[in-house]
C-alpha positions in Angstrom: 107.7 115.5 102.3 105.0 117.5 104.1 101.3 116.6 104.2 99.3 116.9 101.0 95.7 116.0 100.4 93.4 116.9 97.2 90.7 114.0 97.6 87.7 116.5 98.0 86.4 119.4 96.6 87.3 121.6 99.5 91.0 121.3 98.4 92.9 124.6 99.2 93.2 126.9 96.2 92.0 124.2 94.0 95.0 122.8 93.9 95.4 120.6 97.4 95.5 121.2 101.5 99.2 121.3 102.5 99.6 122.7 106.3 96.2 121.3 107.1 93.1 120.0 105.8 90.0 122.4 105.2 88.1 119.2 106.9 90.0 120.1 109.9 92.6 116.7 109.8 96.1 117.7 110.9 99.3 116.8 109.2 99.9 113.7 111.4 96.2 112.5 110.7 97.0 113.1 106.9 100.0 111.0 106.8 99.0 108.3 108.9 95.9 108.0 106.6 98.4 107.7 103.7 100.1 105.4 105.3 97.4 103.2 106.6 96.4 103.1 102.6 100.3 101.9 101.7 99.3 98.9 104.6 96.3 98.1 102.9 97.8 97.7 99.5 100.0 95.2 101.1 97.4 93.5 102.5 95.9 93.4 99.2 98.8 91.9 97.4 99.0 88.8 99.4 95.0 88.3 99.6 94.8 88.9 95.4 97.6 86.1 95.2 95.7 83.7 97.9 92.6 84.1 96.0 93.9 83.1 92.7 94.8 80.1 94.4 91.3 79.4 95.6 92.0 80.7 99.0 90.3 83.9 100.8 89.7 85.6 104.5 86.4 87.0 105.3 88.4 88.9 108.0 90.9 90.3 105.8 88.2 90.8 103.2 86.1 93.0 105.5 89.4 94.7 107.3 89.9 96.0 103.7 86.8 98.1 103.1 87.1 99.3 106.7 90.4 100.9 106.3 89.5 102.4 102.7 86.5 103.7 104.2 88.2 105.0 107.3 90.4 107.2 105.2 87.4 109.2 103.7 87.1 112.9 103.9 85.8 113.5 107.3 85.7 110.1 109.1 88.6 109.7 111.7 90.6 112.7 112.8 92.1 110.9 115.8 95.9 109.6 115.2 95.6 107.3 118.3 92.7 105.3 116.4 94.8 105.6 113.4 97.8 103.9 114.7 95.5 100.9 116.1 94.4 100.6 112.7 98.2 100.3 111.4 98.7 97.8 114.0 95.7 95.9 112.6 96.6 95.9 109.0 100.1 94.4 109.6 98.0 91.8 111.3 95.7 90.9 108.7 98.6 91.8 106.0 100.4 88.9 108.2 97.2 86.7 107.7 97.0 87.3 104.1 100.6 86.1 103.5 100.1 83.0 105.6 96.6 82.2 104.0 98.8 82.8 100.4 102.0 80.8 101.2 99.9 78.0 102.6 98.0 77.5 99.5 100.7 78.2 96.9 102.8 75.1 98.8 99.7 72.9 98.9 99.4 73.8 95.0 103.0 72.9 94.6 103.6 76.5 93.0 106.6 79.0 94.0 106.0 81.3 96.6 106.5 84.9 95.8 108.5 87.3 98.5 106.7 90.6 96.9 108.3 94.0 98.1 107.3 97.3 98.7 103.7 97.9 100.7 103.7 93.9 101.2 106.8 94.1 103.2 106.1 97.1 105.2 106.2 96.7 109.0 104.7 99.3 111.6 106.8 101.7 113.7 106.5 101.5 117.6 104.9 104.8 118.0 103.1 107.8 116.0 105.9 109.3 115.3 107.8 106.7 113.5 104.9 105.8 111.7 104.6 109.3 110.6 108.1 109.2 108.9 106.9 106.1 107.3 104.0 107.9 106.0 106.0 110.5 104.5 107.5 108.0 101.8 104.3 107.1 100.6 102.0 109.8 99.9 100.3 111.7 97.0 103.4 113.9 96.5 105.5 110.8 96.2 103.4 109.5 93.7 103.5 112.7 91.5 107.6 112.5 92.1 107.6 109.0 90.6 105.4 108.8 88.2 104.4 112.3 86.9 101.4 114.2 87.2 99.0 112.3 84.5 99.9 108.8 86.0 99.7 109.5 89.8 96.4 111.4 89.1 95.1 108.4 87.4 96.1 106.6 90.5 94.4 108.5 92.8 91.2 108.8 90.7 90.9 104.7 90.9 92.0 105.1 94.7 89.3 107.6 95.4 87.1 105.6 93.7 88.0 102.6 95.8 87.4 104.6 99.1 83.9 105.2 98.2 82.9 101.6 97.2 84.6 100.9 100.3 82.0 102.8 102.1 79.3 101.0 100.7 80.7 97.4 101.1 81.1 98.0 104.8 77.7 99.4 105.3 76.3 95.9 103.9 79.2 94.1 105.6 77.6 95.9 108.9 73.9 94.4 108.0 75.5 90.8 107.3 76.0 91.1 103.4 79.4 90.3 102.0 80.2 89.4 98.2 83.6 87.6 98.0 83.3 89.0 94.3 83.7 92.6 95.2 86.5 91.8 97.6 88.4 90.2 94.8 88.4 93.6 92.7 89.3 95.2 95.5 92.4 93.5 96.1 92.8 92.9 92.4 92.7 96.7 92.1 94.9 97.8 94.9 97.5 95.0 94.0 97.5 96.9 90.5 97.9 100.5 92.2 101.1 98.7 94.4 103.1 98.4 91.0 106.1 100.3 90.6 105.3 100.7 87.2 102.3 102.2 85.5 100.6 102.4 82.1 97.9 105.2 81.5 95.9 102.5 79.4 95.8 100.1 82.2 94.8 102.6 84.8 92.2 104.1 82.7 90.6 100.7 82.0 91.0 100.3 85.9 89.1 103.4 86.5 85.9 101.9 84.6 86.2 98.7 86.7 86.1 100.7 89.7 83.1 101.9 88.6 81.8 98.7 87.8 82.9 97.4 91.4 81.0 100.4 93.2 78.0 99.6 90.9 78.2 95.7 92.3 78.7 97.4 96.1 75.8 99.7 95.9 73.6 96.7 94.5 74.7 94.8 97.7 73.8 97.6 99.7 70.7 98.1 98.3 69.3 94.5 99.1 71.1 94.4 102.4 69.2 98.0 103.2 65.7 96.7 101.5 66.1 93.0 103.0 66.8 94.3 106.5 64.3 97.1 106.5 62.1 96.5 103.4 61.5 98.8 100.5 61.7 102.4 101.5 58.0 103.7 100.6 57.0 107.3 100.0 56.6 109.1 103.7 56.1 112.7 104.8 59.2 113.5 107.5 58.5 116.3 110.0 61.1 119.1 109.7 60.3 120.7 113.1 60.9 119.9 116.7 58.5 117.9 118.9 58.4 118.7 122.8 60.9 116.5 124.6 64.2 115.1 125.2 66.0 114.3 122.0 68.8 112.4 120.3 70.0 113.5 116.9 71.5 110.8 114.9 74.1 111.9 111.8 75.9 109.9 109.0 74.7 107.2 107.1 74.2 103.9 109.0 71.0 102.7 109.5 72.0 99.7 111.7 73.3 102.4 114.3 69.7 103.9 114.0 68.2 101.0 114.7 69.8 100.0 117.6 69.5 103.2 119.0 65.6 103.1 118.4 65.6 99.8 120.3 67.8 101.2 123.0 65.7 104.3 123.7 62.0 102.4 123.3 60.2 103.5 126.5 62.5 105.9 127.6 60.4 109.3 126.3 63.2 110.4 124.3 62.5 111.7 120.5 64.9 110.6 117.8 65.7 112.9 114.8 67.7 112.3 111.7 70.3 114.6 110.3 72.1 115.1 106.9 71.8 111.9 105.2 70.0 109.9 107.6 67.1 111.3 106.2 66.0 108.8 103.8 65.8 106.2 106.9 62.2 107.6 107.3 61.0 106.0 104.2 61.9 102.2 105.5 59.1 100.5 107.3 61.3 98.6 109.6 62.8 101.7 110.8 59.7 104.2 110.6 57.7 101.9 112.7 59.3 103.1 115.7 56.9 105.8 116.9 59.6 107.8 118.8 61.6 108.2 115.2 59.8 111.9 114.9 61.5 113.8 112.5 64.4 115.4 111.1 66.6 118.3 112.2 68.3 120.5 110.1 70.4 120.1 106.9 73.6 118.9 105.3 76.7 118.1 107.0 78.6 121.7 106.5 76.1 123.3 108.6 76.4 121.0 111.8 78.7 123.7 113.7 75.6 126.3 113.1 73.2 123.8 113.8 74.1 121.7 116.5 74.5 124.1 119.4 70.8 124.8 119.1 69.9 121.3 119.1 68.9 120.6 123.0 69.9 116.9 123.2 72.4 114.2 122.4 74.2 114.1 119.0 75.3 110.4 117.5 77.8 110.5 114.6 77.7 107.2 113.0 80.0 107.4 110.1 81.7 110.0 107.7 80.7 113.7 107.7 82.0 115.0 111.3 83.3 118.4 111.8 85.2 119.9 114.7 83.3 120.0 117.5 82.3 123.1 118.8 83.0 123.8 122.8 79.0 124.2 123.3 78.3 120.7 122.2 81.4 118.7 122.4 80.1 117.1 125.6 77.1 116.1 124.2 78.4 114.7 120.6 79.4 110.9 120.4 80.8 108.7 117.7 80.8 105.4 116.7 81.9 103.0 113.8 84.8 104.4 112.1 84.4 107.7 112.9 86.3 109.5 115.5 87.4 112.8 116.9 90.1 113.3 119.7 88.6 114.2 123.2 85.1 112.7 121.9 83.5 110.2 123.6 83.1 106.8 121.4 80.7 104.1 121.5 82.7 100.9 120.7 81.4 97.7 118.8 79.1 96.9 121.5 77.2 99.4 120.5 75.8 100.6 124.2 74.4 103.5 123.7 74.0 104.4 127.4 76.3 107.3 127.4 74.2 108.8 124.3 71.0 108.1 126.3 72.2 109.7 129.6 73.3 112.9 127.9 70.0 113.1 126.3 68.0 112.8 129.8 70.5 115.4 131.2 70.2 118.1 128.4 66.6 120.3 128.2 65.3 119.0 125.1 62.6 120.9 123.2 60.5 122.9 125.2 57.4 122.9 122.9 56.6 121.8 119.7 57.3 123.9 116.5 54.9 124.5 113.7 54.4 121.5 112.0 56.2 121.3 108.4 57.1 118.1 106.5 58.8 116.7 103.2 58.3 113.9 101.2 61.0 110.9 101.3 61.0 107.5 100.0 61.2 107.4 96.5 63.4 104.3 96.0 63.4 102.4 92.5 60.6 100.0 93.5 58.5 103.3 94.6 59.0 104.8 91.3 59.0 101.9 89.0 55.5 101.3 90.4 54.5 104.4 88.6 56.3 103.8 85.2 53.4 103.1 83.2 51.7 106.2 84.4 55.2 108.5 83.9 55.8 107.0 80.4 52.1 108.0 79.3 52.8 111.5 80.5 56.2 111.6 78.7 54.5 110.6 75.7 51.9 112.9 76.0 54.3 115.8 76.4 53.1 116.7 80.1 56.9 115.5 81.4 59.5 116.9 79.3 62.5 115.7 80.9 63.9 114.7 84.2 66.7 115.8 86.0 69.0 113.9 88.1 70.5 116.5 90.4 72.5 114.5 93.2 75.7 113.9 95.1 77.1 116.0 97.7 76.5 119.2 99.6 79.2 121.7 100.5 79.6 125.0 102.2 81.3 127.1 98.5 78.9 130.0 97.4 78.6 128.6 93.8 76.8 126.0 94.8 73.7 127.8 95.0 73.8 126.9 91.3 71.7 123.8 92.0 69.5 125.6 94.1 68.6 128.0 91.1 68.5 125.1 88.7 65.6 123.5 90.9 64.0 126.9 90.8 64.4 127.9 87.2 63.1 124.5 85.7 60.0 124.8 83.7 56.8 123.2 85.4 57.0 120.2 82.8 60.3 118.6 84.4 60.6 116.3 87.3 63.7 116.4 89.8 65.3 112.9 90.5 67.6 113.7 93.6 70.0 111.9 96.1 72.8 112.5 98.4 72.9 115.6 100.9 73.3 117.6 97.8 69.3 117.4 97.6 69.4 120.2 100.8 69.8 123.3 98.4 66.5 122.3 97.2 64.4 120.1 98.8 62.3 122.6 100.9 61.2 124.1 97.9 57.2 123.6 96.6 57.7 122.3 93.3 54.1 120.8 93.1 53.1 117.8 90.9 52.4 116.5 87.6 49.1 114.8 87.6 50.1 113.2 90.6 53.5 112.7 90.2 55.7 115.0 92.8 58.2 117.2 90.8 60.8 116.6 93.5 61.4 113.0 93.8 63.8 112.2 96.8 65.6 108.5 96.0 67.7 108.5 99.2 71.4 108.1 100.3 74.3 109.1 97.8 74.3 105.1 97.5 70.8 105.3 96.2 72.6 106.4 92.9 71.8 102.5 92.4 67.9 103.6 92.3 68.7 106.2 89.9 70.1 104.0 87.8 67.7 101.2 87.7 64.9 103.8 87.0 66.9 105.1 84.2 67.4 101.1 83.2 63.9 100.6 83.7 62.5 103.5 81.9 65.0 102.7 78.4 63.3 99.0 78.5 59.8 100.4 78.9 60.4 103.4 76.2 62.8 101.2 73.7 65.3 103.9 74.0 69.0 104.0 75.0 69.7 105.2 78.1 71.8 108.1 76.5 68.5 109.1 74.5 66.4 109.1 77.2 64.6 112.4 78.4 67.1 112.3 81.3 70.0 114.8 82.1 72.6 114.1 85.1 73.9 117.1 87.2 76.3 115.7 89.9 77.3 117.7 92.9 80.6 116.1 94.2 82.1 116.6 97.4 84.4 113.5 98.4 85.1 110.2 97.4 81.9 108.5 97.5 81.1 110.8 94.5 83.8 109.9 93.1 83.1 106.3 93.0 79.4 106.9 91.7 80.6 109.2 88.7 82.8 106.2 87.6 79.9 103.7 88.0 78.0 106.3 85.5 81.0 106.1 83.0 81.3 102.4 83.5 77.8 102.0 82.4 78.6 104.3 79.1 76.7 107.3 80.2 77.3 110.4 78.7 77.0 114.3 79.0 77.2 114.2 82.7 77.8 117.6 84.1 79.7 118.0 87.4 80.1 121.1 89.5 80.8 123.0 91.5 84.4 122.6 90.0 86.4 119.7 88.2 88.3 117.6 91.0 92.0 119.0 91.9 93.1 115.1 91.1 92.4 115.4 87.4 94.9 116.7 85.1 93.8 119.2 82.2 95.3 115.8 79.8 92.7 113.3 82.0 90.1 116.2 81.8 90.3 115.7 78.1 90.4 112.2 77.9 86.7 112.2 79.7 85.6 114.8 77.7 86.5 113.1 74.7 85.1 109.5 75.8 81.9 110.7 77.7 81.4 114.2 77.1 81.8 115.1 80.7 80.8 118.9 81.5 81.6 121.4 83.9 78.1 123.3 85.6 78.5 126.8 83.9 75.3 129.1 84.8 71.6 127.5 85.8 70.3 129.7 82.6 73.2 128.7 80.4 73.2 125.0 81.4 69.2 124.9 80.6 69.3 126.7 77.7 72.0 123.9 76.2 69.7 121.2 77.9 66.1 122.1 76.7 66.8 124.7 73.8 
């Protein structure tokens, strides 16, 4: 079997990438990622059984999230790095097996000898690993189970990948919850079984949404405990004269460590993409050389990075193939990797990044000052909830629109810009994720001091949006589905899938999703989601506004 991948919105021809991923990954990388998922299922089989006997391994737990996160779109494009992770997966699986067998023997229980992923042994080289991986990928599942079951499997798997990203970010800050890892292992164990039932998988998809809610809650706690609650903050979006480093991705700790290592070196630090919300955290914005934000969303980096006159650090997913004009001054760290790009290891010594910044010209002069405002997390929004409710009751605020998720390069994503522009003046936008870059520089004004555009943060800050919705529900006595709130999601990769499953698990209906429906949803699955949750594809901005507002 050759490469096949349909986990992101860029899936070629709306069905799947074959020869090479639109994201840039080649066949070898794609197949090794499939094999890493299979190996992680093997680890989970034993970890799940060990935990049922009261035994757990924190290192195996953390690796589970790391392995799943590695296979998200635009993270790891390096076959050699993936080979190393596969070797680690085998060692972690052996640790989990020994833990399980010891626990079973102590409890006087019979010791199972699972087959399939639990019995996998890594081949000696990349070529051998690729041959193993050809037998366990997406096409294999479709041949084995048929389209509906295979797609349900992958809906859960992609949701688990998204939840794993949030769990990994929390772990990096020292926050873990064994109950979350227990669910990862239980659900991966379920996905590893030879026989699958649609009803069981549908229930597991909603369980994946609940797991993701827990992961987002844990990450919110990790971020706000470490860096304090975000607060409304103006962020400069034009250059400041001087040497510079651009930080992209999602990892707050990497930004903090870089800020500390560049103190007193006359280097200005800028955020890019989903790092924009970092400016709202008191523990990060206290560093005076965090001077602003440069550029827009991830898909524009090949246009924007050549003009950035400094070093660039990619901290998590979102990397694109670096162009020659900046390949010698872009660096990766954490799980993200690209062949030939210098990687900063777990010691987080950013000296090579700093040296590259000092060697680059930097910005020759200040740009004209322009700002946007971030930092409207759930604590900031709920602090003004009484005023907001008064405005709603008085008819000053007619409706809230949660317009959030991922950005991308397809022209039909202009829908989100048009929607924001055409909203009546008595409507407020809540936004999160990099989808905000379609409209976050529009001058939308205020309603009695409440900004009409409230940037709630990164994609994981869907947790903040959920807390606001629940808070408004409590305050008004209205069910969430009866609130004057419309949710319009833009999806690109697996974290957006996890967020969607969370919303569905909470029973939230009438969600609109675009720019297209995922390729891994068969017509039968779409019909189920429509029937149960009234999930709708976006149409045109005018049509959707008419349907929502009347």
